[in-house]
N, CA, C and O atoms as CSV, one atom per row, in Angstrom:
chain,resi,resn,atom,element,x,y,z
A,1,MET,N,N,-11.591,35.633,11.651
A,1,MET,CA,C,-12.348,34.604,10.970
A,1,MET,C,C,-13.019,33.719,12.023
A,1,MET,O,O,-12.480,33.520,13.112
A,2,ASP,N,N,-14.161,33.209,11.698
A,2,ASP,CA,C,-14.938,32.360,12.590
A,2,ASP,C,C,-14.180,31.059,12.875
A,2,ASP,O,O,-13.601,30.486,11.952
A,3,PRO,N,N,-14.166,30.576,14.122
A,3,PRO,CA,C,-13.437,29.331,14.444
A,3,PRO,C,C,-13.959,28.115,13.674
A,3,PRO,O,O,-13.183,27.225,13.325
A,4,ILE,N,N,-15.248,28.072,13.413
A,4,ILE,CA,C,-15.805,26.938,12.662
A,4,ILE,C,C,-15.304,26.963,11.223
A,4,ILE,O,O,-14.950,25.923,10.667
A,5,THR,N,N,-15.275,28.131,10.629
A,5,THR,CA,C,-14.765,28.274,9.256
A,5,THR,C,C,-13.292,27.910,9.200
A,5,THR,O,O,-12.848,27.240,8.267
A,6,THR,N,N,-12.538,28.346,10.188
A,6,THR,CA,C,-11.107,28.023,10.246
A,6,THR,C,C,-10.902,26.519,10.350
A,6,THR,O,O,-10.035,25.959,9.679
A,7,THR,N,N,-11.695,25.866,11.187
A,7,THR,CA,C,-11.580,24.421,11.348
A,7,THR,C,C,-11.929,23.695,10.060
A,7,THR,O,O,-11.238,22.756,9.666
A,8,ILE,N,N,-12.999,24.127,9.401
A,8,ILE,CA,C,-13.407,23.503,8.136
A,8,ILE,C,C,-12.321,23.680,7.081
A,8,ILE,O,O,-12.004,22.738,6.355
A,9,LEU,N,N,-11.750,24.880,6.991
A,9,LEU,CA,C,-10.684,25.121,6.011
A,9,LEU,C,C,-9.447,24.282,6.329
A,9,LEU,O,O,-8.805,23.764,5.415
A,10,PHE,N,N,-9.107,24.141,7.608
A,10,PHE,CA,C,-7.950,23.326,7.999
A,10,PHE,C,C,-8.174,21.863,7.628
A,10,PHE,O,O,-7.291,21.222,7.058
A,11,VAL,N,N,-9.357,21.334,7.953
A,11,VAL,CA,C,-9.654,19.930,7.646
A,11,VAL,C,C,-9.658,19.707,6.135
A,11,VAL,O,O,-9.131,18.705,5.652
A,12,ALA,N,N,-10.252,20.641,5.387
A,12,ALA,CA,C,-10.280,20.519,3.926
A,12,ALA,C,C,-8.866,20.578,3.350
A,12,ALA,O,O,-8.535,19.822,2.436
A,13,GLY,N,N,-8.043,21.464,3.878
A,13,GLY,CA,C,-6.659,21.564,3.408
A,13,GLY,C,C,-5.857,20.314,3.728
A,13,GLY,O,O,-5.067,19.848,2.907
A,14,ALA,N,N,-6.062,19.770,4.924
A,14,ALA,CA,C,-5.355,18.543,5.314
A,14,ALA,C,C,-5.792,17.379,4.431
A,14,ALA,O,O,-4.964,16.567,4.018
A,15,LEU,N,N,-7.084,17.296,4.142
A,15,LEU,CA,C,-7.590,16.222,3.296
A,15,LEU,C,C,-7.058,16.334,1.867
A,15,LEU,O,O,-6.661,15.336,1.267
A,16,ILE,N,N,-7.053,17.534,1.336
A,16,ILE,CA,C,-6.521,17.741,-0.019
A,16,ILE,C,C,-5.017,17.428,-0.046
A,16,ILE,O,O,-4.528,16.807,-0.989
A,17,GLY,N,N,-4.297,17.857,0.982
A,17,GLY,CA,C,-2.864,17.560,1.059
A,17,GLY,C,C,-2.599,16.066,1.129
A,17,GLY,O,O,-1.678,15.567,0.483
A,18,PHE,N,N,-3.404,15.344,1.913
A,18,PHE,CA,C,-3.250,13.897,2.021
A,18,PHE,C,C,-3.518,13.219,0.682
A,18,PHE,O,O,-2.776,12.325,0.276
A,19,ILE,N,N,-4.577,13.644,-0.006
A,19,ILE,CA,C,-4.916,13.039,-1.301
A,19,ILE,C,C,-3.803,13.294,-2.314
A,19,ILE,O,O,-3.426,12.395,-3.066
A,20,VAL,N,N,-3.281,14.512,-2.334
A,20,VAL,CA,C,-2.189,14.829,-3.269
A,20,VAL,C,C,-0.951,13.998,-2.929
A,20,VAL,O,O,-0.282,13.497,-3.833
A,21,PHE,N,N,-0.638,13.845,-1.641
A,21,PHE,CA,C,0.513,13.047,-1.223
A,21,PHE,C,C,0.363,11.599,-1.685
A,21,PHE,O,O,1.313,11.011,-2.202
A,22,VAL,N,N,-0.834,11.019,-1.498
A,22,VAL,CA,C,-1.066,9.632,-1.919
A,22,VAL,C,C,-0.981,9.511,-3.429
A,22,VAL,O,O,-0.416,8.542,-3.936
A,23,LEU,N,N,-1.528,10.472,-4.159
A,23,LEU,CA,C,-1.475,10.410,-5.627
A,23,LEU,C,C,-0.040,10.521,-6.143
A,23,LEU,O,O,0.327,9.841,-7.101
A,24,VAL,N,N,0.764,11.364,-5.521
A,24,VAL,CA,C,2.178,11.479,-5.919
A,24,VAL,C,C,2.914,10.181,-5.604
A,24,VAL,O,O,3.696,9.696,-6.421
A,25,PHE,N,N,2.664,9.615,-4.414
A,25,PHE,CA,C,3.284,8.345,-4.046
A,25,PHE,C,C,2.899,7.253,-5.037
A,25,PHE,O,O,3.754,6.485,-5.481
A,26,ARG,N,N,1.607,7.180,-5.388
A,26,ARG,CA,C,1.134,6.163,-6.330
A,26,ARG,C,C,1.779,6.357,-7.706
A,26,ARG,O,O,2.170,5.389,-8.358
A,27,TRP,N,N,1.884,7.603,-8.134
A,27,TRP,CA,C,2.483,7.883,-9.442
A,27,TRP,C,C,3.950,7.441,-9.460
A,27,TRP,O,O,4.399,6.804,-10.413
A,28,ILE,N,N,4.690,7.784,-8.403
A,28,ILE,CA,C,6.100,7.381,-8.337
A,28,ILE,C,C,6.211,5.856,-8.306
A,28,ILE,O,O,7.041,5.280,-9.009
A,29,TRP,N,N,5.376,5.201,-7.492
A,29,TRP,CA,C,5.393,3.736,-7.401
A,29,TRP,C,C,5.115,3.116,-8.773
A,29,TRP,O,O,5.866,2.257,-9.236
A,30,ASN,N,N,4.036,3.557,-9.416
A,30,ASN,CA,C,3.616,2.947,-10.678
A,30,ASN,C,C,4.579,3.217,-11.826
A,30,ASN,O,O,4.548,2.507,-12.831
A,31,HIS,N,N,5.436,4.232,-11.697
A,31,HIS,CA,C,6.395,4.504,-12.758
A,31,HIS,C,C,7.783,3.949,-12.488
A,31,HIS,O,O,8.629,3.950,-13.382
A,32,THR,N,N,8.035,3.475,-11.274
A,32,THR,CA,C,9.378,2.932,-10.997
A,32,THR,C,C,9.362,1.459,-10.608
A,32,THR,O,O,10.131,0.671,-11.159
A,33,VAL,N,N,8.510,1.076,-9.680
A,33,VAL,CA,C,8.552,-0.282,-9.135
A,33,VAL,C,C,8.239,-1.353,-10.191
A,33,VAL,O,O,8.958,-2.350,-10.249
A,34,PRO,N,N,7.196,-1.195,-11.032
A,34,PRO,CA,C,6.963,-2.235,-12.046
A,34,PRO,C,C,8.126,-2.389,-13.024
A,34,PRO,O,O,8.442,-3.501,-13.444
A,35,ALA,N,N,8.759,-1.279,-13.384
A,35,ALA,CA,C,9.868,-1.337,-14.330
A,35,ALA,C,C,11.118,-1.959,-13.707
A,35,ALA,O,O,11.851,-2.691,-14.372
A,36,VAL,N,N,11.355,-1.665,-12.431
A,36,VAL,CA,C,12.576,-2.139,-11.784
A,36,VAL,C,C,12.422,-3.561,-11.247
A,36,VAL,O,O,13.298,-4.402,-11.448
A,37,PHE,N,N,11.301,-3.829,-10.560
A,37,PHE,CA,C,11.128,-5.113,-9.889
A,37,PHE,C,C,10.119,-6.032,-10.565
A,37,PHE,O,O,9.986,-7.187,-10.161
A,38,GLY,N,N,9.418,-5.563,-11.562
A,38,GLY,CA,C,8.451,-6.389,-12.262
A,38,GLY,C,C,7.158,-6.623,-11.491
A,38,GLY,O,O,6.435,-7.578,-11.778
A,39,LEU,N,N,6.855,-5.763,-10.514
A,39,LEU,CA,C,5.621,-5.892,-9.749
A,39,LEU,C,C,4.481,-5.182,-10.471
A,39,LEU,O,O,4.711,-4.443,-11.428
A,40,LYS,N,N,3.251,-5.407,-10.012
A,40,LYS,CA,C,2.076,-4.782,-10.616
A,40,LYS,C,C,1.941,-3.335,-10.160
A,40,LYS,O,O,2.546,-2.917,-9.172
A,41,THR,N,N,1.133,-2.579,-10.903
A,41,THR,CA,C,0.810,-1.222,-10.486
A,41,THR,C,C,-0.198,-1.281,-9.342
A,41,THR,O,O,-0.863,-2.298,-9.143
A,42,ILE,N,N,-0.307,-0.184,-8.590
A,42,ILE,CA,C,-1.192,-0.165,-7.438
A,42,ILE,C,C,-2.297,0.867,-7.618
A,42,ILE,O,O,-2.183,1.789,-8.426
A,43,THR,N,N,-3.374,0.691,-6.844
A,43,THR,CA,C,-4.493,1.632,-6.862
A,43,THR,C,C,-4.296,2.676,-5.760
A,43,THR,O,O,-3.344,2.606,-4.983
A,44,PHE,N,N,-5.208,3.637,-5.709
A,44,PHE,CA,C,-5.167,4.677,-4.685
A,44,PHE,C,C,-5.218,4.065,-3.289
A,44,PHE,O,O,-4.415,4.421,-2.426
A,45,TRP,N,N,-6.153,3.151,-3.062
A,45,TRP,CA,C,-6.321,2.569,-1.726
A,45,TRP,C,C,-5.160,1.653,-1.353
A,45,TRP,O,O,-4.825,1.541,-0.173
A,46,GLN,N,N,-4.543,1.002,-2.325
A,46,GLN,CA,C,-3.351,0.218,-2.031
A,46,GLN,C,C,-2.194,1.136,-1.637
A,46,GLN,O,O,-1.391,0.794,-0.769
A,47,ALA,N,N,-2.114,2.299,-2.276
A,47,ALA,CA,C,-1.082,3.273,-1.903
A,47,ALA,C,C,-1.301,3.778,-0.486
A,47,ALA,O,O,-0.342,3.945,0.268
A,48,VAL,N,N,-2.567,4.026,-0.111
A,48,VAL,CA,C,-2.869,4.435,1.265
A,48,VAL,C,C,-2.432,3.342,2.231
A,48,VAL,O,O,-1.821,3.631,3.260
A,49,GLY,N,N,-2.738,2.097,1.910
A,49,GLY,CA,C,-2.357,0.981,2.772
A,49,GLY,C,C,-0.854,0.852,2.935
A,49,GLY,O,O,-0.368,0.596,4.037
A,50,ILE,N,N,-0.122,1.025,1.859
A,50,ILE,CA,C,1.340,0.946,1.931
A,50,ILE,C,C,1.898,2.069,2.803
A,50,ILE,O,O,2.803,1.843,3.607
A,51,LEU,N,N,1.360,3.277,2.644
A,51,LEU,CA,C,1.831,4.396,3.454
A,51,LEU,C,C,1.508,4.205,4.934
A,51,LEU,O,O,2.329,4.530,5.792
A,52,VAL,N,N,0.319,3.679,5.240
A,52,VAL,CA,C,-0.039,3.417,6.637
A,52,VAL,C,C,0.862,2.331,7.213
A,52,VAL,O,O,1.357,2.465,8.332
A,53,LEU,N,N,1.078,1.258,6.456
A,53,LEU,CA,C,1.949,0.181,6.916
A,53,LEU,C,C,3.376,0.681,7.140
A,53,LEU,O,O,4.006,0.332,8.138
A,54,ALA,N,N,3.883,1.487,6.227
A,54,ALA,CA,C,5.234,2.031,6.387
A,54,ALA,C,C,5.319,2.928,7.616
A,54,ALA,O,O,6.332,2.929,8.315
A,55,SER,N,N,4.267,3.685,7.883
A,55,SER,CA,C,4.243,4.539,9.063
A,55,SER,C,C,4.261,3.715,10.342
A,55,SER,O,O,4.960,4.054,11.296
A,56,ILE,N,N,3.496,2.638,10.361
A,56,ILE,CA,C,3.465,1.776,11.544
A,56,ILE,C,C,4.816,1.097,11.754
A,56,ILE,O,O,5.317,1.046,12.877
A,57,LEU,N,N,5.408,0.576,10.680
A,57,LEU,CA,C,6.663,-0.164,10.799
A,57,LEU,C,C,7.849,0.724,11.167
A,57,LEU,O,O,8.782,0.267,11.827
A,58,THR,N,N,7.821,1.987,10.744
A,58,THR,CA,C,8.942,2.883,11.017
A,58,THR,C,C,8.710,3.757,12.239
A,58,THR,O,O,9.586,4.538,12.612
A,59,GLY,N,N,7.549,3.640,12.868
A,59,GLY,CA,C,7.274,4.445,14.049
A,59,GLY,C,C,6.920,5.873,13.728
A,59,GLY,O,O,7.038,6.736,14.598
A,60,GLY,N,N,6.492,6.160,12.524
A,60,GLY,CA,C,6.133,7.518,12.122
A,60,GLY,C,C,4.862,8.025,12.768
A,60,GLY,O,O,4.551,9.212,12.667
A,61,HIS,N,N,4.122,7.154,13.429
A,61,HIS,CA,C,2.872,7.554,14.063
A,61,HIS,C,C,3.084,8.099,15.463
A,61,HIS,O,O,2.134,8.581,16.080
A,62,ARG,N,N,4.294,8.038,15.978
A,62,ARG,CA,C,4.574,8.510,17.330
A,62,ARG,C,C,4.750,10.020,17.345
A,62,ARG,O,O,5.287,10.601,16.403
A,63,VAL,N,N,4.301,10.641,18.402
A,63,VAL,CA,C,4.484,12.075,18.569
A,63,VAL,C,C,5.622,12.274,19.557
A,63,VAL,O,O,5.574,11.781,20.684
A,64,VAL,N,N,6.642,12.999,19.127
A,64,VAL,CA,C,7.823,13.213,19.961
A,64,VAL,C,C,7.633,14.508,20.730
A,64,VAL,O,O,7.171,15.509,20.182
A,65,SER,N,N,7.990,14.478,21.991
A,65,SER,CA,C,7.883,15.653,22.841
A,65,SER,C,C,8.840,16.732,22.350
A,65,SER,O,O,9.950,16.417,21.923
A,66,PRO,N,N,8.433,17.990,22.402
A,66,PRO,CA,C,9.335,19.063,21.959
A,66,PRO,C,C,10.567,19.220,22.838
A,66,PRO,O,O,11.533,19.867,22.433
A,67,GLU,N,N,10.551,18.631,24.053
A,67,GLU,CA,C,11.722,18.728,24.917
A,67,GLU,C,C,12.867,17.838,24.447
A,67,GLU,O,O,14.019,18.053,24.825
A,68,VAL,N,N,12.552,16.838,23.623
A,68,VAL,CA,C,13.584,15.932,23.136
A,68,VAL,C,C,14.264,16.599,21.948
A,68,VAL,O,O,13.656,16.782,20.893
A,69,THR,N,N,15.521,16.957,22.127
A,69,THR,CA,C,16.238,17.643,21.056
A,69,THR,C,C,17.277,16.748,20.402
A,69,THR,O,O,17.513,16.846,19.198
A,70,ASN,N,N,17.897,15.878,21.184
A,70,ASN,CA,C,18.940,15.022,20.640
A,70,ASN,C,C,18.893,13.692,21.387
A,70,ASN,O,O,19.137,13.649,22.593
A,71,ILE,N,N,18.584,12.621,20.684
A,71,ILE,CA,C,18.446,11.330,21.362
A,71,ILE,C,C,19.786,10.805,21.849
A,71,ILE,O,O,19.828,9.943,22.728
A,72,PHE,N,N,20.882,11.311,21.293
A,72,PHE,CA,C,22.191,10.832,21.703
A,72,PHE,C,C,22.654,11.468,23.003
A,72,PHE,O,O,23.594,10.965,23.621
A,73,SER,N,N,22.025,12.563,23.444
A,73,SER,CA,C,22.438,13.208,24.686
A,73,SER,C,C,21.750,12.593,25.899
A,73,SER,O,O,22.087,12.934,27.032
A,74,VAL,N,N,20.790,11.691,25.682
A,74,VAL,CA,C,20.101,11.044,26.790
A,74,VAL,C,C,20.992,9.931,27.326
A,74,VAL,O,O,21.392,9.052,26.563
A,75,PRO,N,N,21.312,9.947,28.617
A,75,PRO,CA,C,22.189,8.897,29.158
A,75,PRO,C,C,21.493,7.538,29.120
A,75,PRO,O,O,20.283,7.434,29.322
A,76,LYS,N,N,22.282,6.511,28.857
A,76,LYS,CA,C,21.745,5.153,28.808
A,76,LYS,C,C,21.673,4.584,30.219
A,76,LYS,O,O,22.511,4.882,31.070
A,77,ARG,N,N,20.666,3.768,30.446
A,77,ARG,CA,C,20.536,3.111,31.745
A,77,ARG,C,C,21.398,1.853,31.744
A,77,ARG,O,O,21.229,0.963,30.912
A,78,THR,N,N,22.325,1.803,32.696
A,78,THR,CA,C,23.212,0.648,32.773
A,78,THR,C,C,22.940,-0.193,34.005
A,78,THR,O,O,23.449,-1.308,34.115
A,79,GLY,N,N,22.151,0.320,34.930
A,79,GLY,CA,C,21.901,-0.382,36.162
A,79,GLY,C,C,22.890,-0.028,37.251
A,79,GLY,O,O,22.682,-0.381,38.411
A,80,ALA,N,N,23.969,0.668,36.898
A,80,ALA,CA,C,24.975,1.072,37.877
A,80,ALA,C,C,24.453,2.264,38.655
A,80,ALA,O,O,23.707,3.087,38.124
A,81,VAL,N,N,24.844,2.351,39.906
A,81,VAL,CA,C,24.427,3.455,40.749
A,81,VAL,C,C,25.463,4.549,40.652
A,81,VAL,O,O,26.662,4.296,40.773
A,82,SER,N,N,25.004,5.755,40.437
A,82,SER,CA,C,25.907,6.887,40.358
A,82,SER,C,C,26.468,7.211,41.723
A,82,SER,O,O,25.792,7.002,42.730
A,83,ALA,N,N,27.692,7.717,41.785
A,83,ALA,CA,C,28.317,8.069,43.060
A,83,ALA,C,C,27.581,9.240,43.715
A,83,ALA,O,O,27.535,9.344,44.940
A,84,ILE,N,N,27.019,10.101,42.908
A,84,ILE,CA,C,26.306,11.268,43.445
A,84,ILE,C,C,25.001,10.829,44.098
A,84,ILE,O,O,24.659,11.323,45.172
A,85,THR,N,N,24.275,9.924,43.480
A,85,THR,CA,C,23.017,9.483,44.042
A,85,THR,C,C,23.208,8.492,45.187
A,85,THR,O,O,22.281,8.261,45.964
A,86,ALA,N,N,24.404,7.902,45.300
A,86,ALA,CA,C,24.648,6.921,46.351
A,86,ALA,C,C,25.026,7.591,47.675
A,86,ALA,O,O,24.967,6.956,48.728
A,87,LEU,N,N,25.413,8.869,47.627
A,87,LEU,CA,C,25.812,9.564,48.848
A,87,LEU,C,C,24.587,9.853,49.712
A,87,LEU,O,O,23.545,10.265,49.201
A,88,PRO,N,N,24.710,9.640,50.993
A,88,PRO,CA,C,23.576,9.976,51.876
A,88,PRO,C,C,23.467,11.484,52.021
A,88,PRO,O,O,24.461,12.209,51.981
A,89,GLY,N,N,22.250,11.926,52.189
A,89,GLY,CA,C,22.200,13.327,52.472
A,89,GLY,C,C,21.079,14.017,51.914
A,89,GLY,O,O,20.943,15.226,52.100
């Protein structure tokens, strides 16, 4: 397949996926939040804004390196010098 056609199909698919995701989010919001908390319903663009804000606040916009497999296996920096690195040589 032509690379331009592939790119157009990928962008169109990503855009359709994003729109469907926002519409599902808006539908869930409008059917639960007003009933539970008494807030107003939201529009499509308000749903986009909420999702962008949530992404910024939770750090969802960061790209993690594939080399990072477990954040708990990374040693913490304590400022102490290791005995191995302190040896001359």
